[in-house]
N, C-alpha and C positions, 0 to 999 in steps of 0.2 A: 291692739294688741295681741288679741286673738287672730287676726287678719295676718298678722307678722309671723305667727308661730305657724300658723296653716300654710303658709306659703314656705316656711322654713323646711316643716316635715314633708311638703311636697318634693323641695328640691332635694331632699335627703334621701327619698325613696329611693331604691336601683331601678337603673334605666332597663327598661323593657324595650331589646334592639329585636328588630324584625329581619328577616331571613328567606332569601328564596335563590333557587339555584335552576338555570336554562341551559339547554342543550341545542346546537345548530348544526346543520351540514351546510357548507358552503361549497357547491358544485355548480356549474353550467349545465345548460338544458341538454346538451349532448355529450356524454362521456365514453369515452372508450377505453379499454384495458388498458391499464398502466398508465392513465393519467390520473396524476396526484390530485386529489380532494381533500379538504380540510372541513374537520368537526372541531368545533368551538365550545367549550363548557364554562359559563360566567356564573361565578358566586356573587350575589348581590346583597348587600345589609344596608340598613339606614343608618349605621352608626359603626365606628371602628373598635367598641369595645367586646367584639364577637373571637372567639376564639379562631386561628387559622381554620382554612377552608379544607375540607377533606374531599379530594376528589373521585369521581365513582370510575369504576373500571371501564376500560374503552374494549368492550367486548364486539367484536366484529365477526359478519359470517359473509363468506364468500368473498373475502377481502382480507389485506394485511393492512397493521400499523406501521408507518415509517419510524425508524430508530431515532431518526434528528429531533428533536423537540422544536417547535417555534418559540422566540422569546414572549412571555407574558406580557399583558397589557393592561392598564387602568382606564376603566370607563366610567362614565355615569348618566345617569337617566331621571327622569322627571315621572312619578307615577300617581294618580290620585293626589297632586299636590305637594307630594313628599319627594325629598331628595334621596335618589341612592347611590351609591357607591359601589363599582365592582371590580373583580379581577378576572379577566379573560384567559383561560388558557387553553392552546390551540395545538392540534397535532394533525400531520398528513397521512391520508389512507389511500389505498388505493386497490382496485380490482386487476388481477392478472387474467380474468378470462370474462367472457360475456354471460351476462345474469343479471342476480339483484343483489347488491351491496347493502347490508340490513344492518343495523344495530338495534339490537332487541330492547324493549321498554324495561324499564329500572327504577326502581324507588331509593332514592336517598333519604335518610334520618338528618336534620341538621339539630344541633345543640347549642345552646347558648346559657350565660350567666343566668340566673334567677329566671328562667324562662321555662317552660315545657319542651320537650322536643317536638319538633316540626318535620312531616313526612312528605316529601315531593315527587311527585311521580314525572319522571322526564319518557315523554312518549316516543315510540317506535320511529328511527329515522330510515329511509331506504331510498334508494336511486338505482335506476335501471342504467346497466353498461351494455354496449352493443358495438361490436365491431364496426367499423365503416367498411363501404363496399369497395372490393377490389385488392384486399389484403392478400399477399402472393406468401408472406413468411410470417407466421405469427411470433416465431420467435426473435425476428428481427425488426418487429413493429415499435416504431419510434414516434409517440405521438410529442410533441413541444408547441409551446404559444410562437415563439420563435427561436430561429437556428441559425449559425453562421459559421462557415467552416474555411479554414484558410490553412498554408502550408508554407514550408520553409526546406530548402535543399541547399544541403553545404557539401561541399567536396573539400576532403582532407588529404595533402599531398605530403609524399615523403621528402620532396625536394621544393625550392622553390622557381620553378619553372611554370608553376600554373597550370600546367596539363595533366590530365586524369591518364596515367600509367594502371597496370594492373599489381595490384598490391596496395592500390589505396582506397581510400573508404569515402562513400557517398552517402551522407545521411538524411534521412527524408522524415520531416515533421509535421504532424497533423494535428491541427488543433479544433476541436468541435464546443463550441458554445450555445448552450440550449436553455430555454425558459419552461419551468414547470415539469421538469423532469429530474430523475436523479441521474447519476453519472453511471450506473449499471447498466442502464437500459442503452447505452450508445453503444452500437455493436462492433465488431473489430473492423476495421479498414484497410489496414495494408499488411499485404500478404508478400511471401518468398516469388523470385522470379527464376523459372527453370534455367539451369545452367550457372546459376550463381549464386553465391553463397551468401546467408543474411546474417544478422543479428539482431535480435529483437529484444529491447530493452522495456523496463518493466512499466504500463501507461501510469499516468498520474491523472487521478480523479481530485477535483477541485469544486466545492460547494460554491455558487454564486450568491453574495449577500448584497442586500441594500444598504443603505447609511445606517438605519435602526438594527441590522443584524438580523433582517428577516431573509429567509430562504429563497431565493426566486428561480434557481436552475442549478446546474451543474456544467464542469466542464471537463474535458477528456484530453488528455494531450499523449500522442500514441508516435514513439518514435523507432524506426526501423533502419538500419545499418545495411548496405550493399557492399560486398565486398566482392569484386570482379578480379578472378585469378588468370583470365586470358585475355589477350589484346580482341578488339571487336568492338561492336555496338552495344553499348546498356540502354533499354530502353524501359523506364518507369511507366506503368499503365497510368490511367487517369482513374479518379476515384469517385465512384457516385455513391450518394447516401439519399435513399427515400425516404420521406419522413410525412407523418400525419399533420398539418397545419391546425389546430385545434381552436384556433381562434377563428379562421373561414372556413372549416370544415371542409378542407380539401386537400389532395396530394402534392407535395411539391416535392423537387428533386434538386438536391444540393450537389454541385461539380466541383472537381478540381483538375486542372490540365496534368498531362503525363510530361514526360521530359524524356528527350531522346540525346545521349552524350556518347561520343568518341572516346573508347580506351585504347591507350599505345601500349606498344610493348613493355614489360617491367624493365625498369631503367636499370641498364650494365648488367644484364643477364647472361649476355653472351660472354662478357668478360671477365665475369665472376666464374663462370663456369671453366672457361679456359684457364684462369690461375689456378683453381682448385685442380685441373687436371695434370699442371706442369709444377705443383707445389714438390719442395726435396723435404717435407716434413719427416718422412722414413729414414732418409739418408743422415740428417741432423741426429736422428733419435741414435741411430746405430754408431756415428762418430763419437757421441758422448759416453756412449757404454765403452767404446775402446778405449777412449782416452782416461776413464776412470780406472779401466784394468791396468794402462799403462803406470800411472801414477801410484798406483797399488803397489805393484811390482817394482818401483823404483822406490819407494818404501820400505819396503821387506828388504831388498839389495843394500840400504845405507844401513839400515839397523839391524843386519845379521847377527852381528857380535851381540848386540846387547839383547837380541831375542833367543841367540843360544844359551846365554848365561841364565837367562827367565828360565827357560825350559829347563835347566839343568838342578835349577832352585827348588821347581816348582814338583821335578822328579823326586827329590831329595827328600821335600816334605810329605809326598805320597807315601814314599817307602818307611818314613819313619812313623807315619800313622798307622800302616799294617802290618808292620814285623814288630810286635812285643819283644821288651828287653825281658829276659829270663831271673827269674829271681831265685836266691839261693834256698836249699829247703830249709826249713824251720824246724822240724821234729828230726829227731836222733833215727840215724839208719840201723846202728847196732845195740837197740835196746833188748833186746832177746838173748844177747850173748852173755847179760850177767846171770 
């Protein structure tokens, strides 16, 4: 009986949950400026009766924290024969210039019910960031683990003759897909051509995600419309994009071929000009004014008697209003003679 009560009291005691927190920086051996890295913070516990974890601040020196968070993950581990469960929080960090990306050491205090607070020391994390050899324009430096580029050229005609004339539109769409970057790192690729008007549409940036919703890279779609105004030849220049292959640690060049198109004269431009030159628009306007005057004169002639009587009546009303009627005097005029 005593053994039973001892086991009952032992089971009734509040559970003491152990807690731990770790921080790791996931980065390849060679890191270039602008190349995203991952910092992962994992909250560990041997029980699920703890309060929600309190994540430490992501203080970064010589770097920046990406605004887009990565999805949280559930992990498990075995330590000293005890099963631990963990919640992993990941963020992307990057350095925009050469140097050392550093996350200072920090202390985290973990609290749990029926247990004294535990202080965990997170060590300092740092990574050296170096420009690759051969960098020509740091502001156009594009590090990516994989990159593809494609284009689509579409002509919009004012008629159905399937020929390009002055006044038609040529639309060029260039799409860049790259892994391990953010969309703002992809530079502008399309520019105006001398002698041709252009219309630039707003670029579309999209995040590339895996099946689990994890961010893998970015897609940028750039559209430029060429508006030829004269007959001749329209030449779209080739596109070259130099990028740094972070997987193989070498330079790569992505290319798109150009295109040359013949532009014909504007449709019916001469006929329209001749038609405008021989138009009788002014003569028709004068004829309408003269016709309206003749019709008004005829109306006045046929209604002259009625108009005359109306004029007399209005004149009588006018005179009656402005000529008051004299009233007889109300006071005697010979009062002083009595």
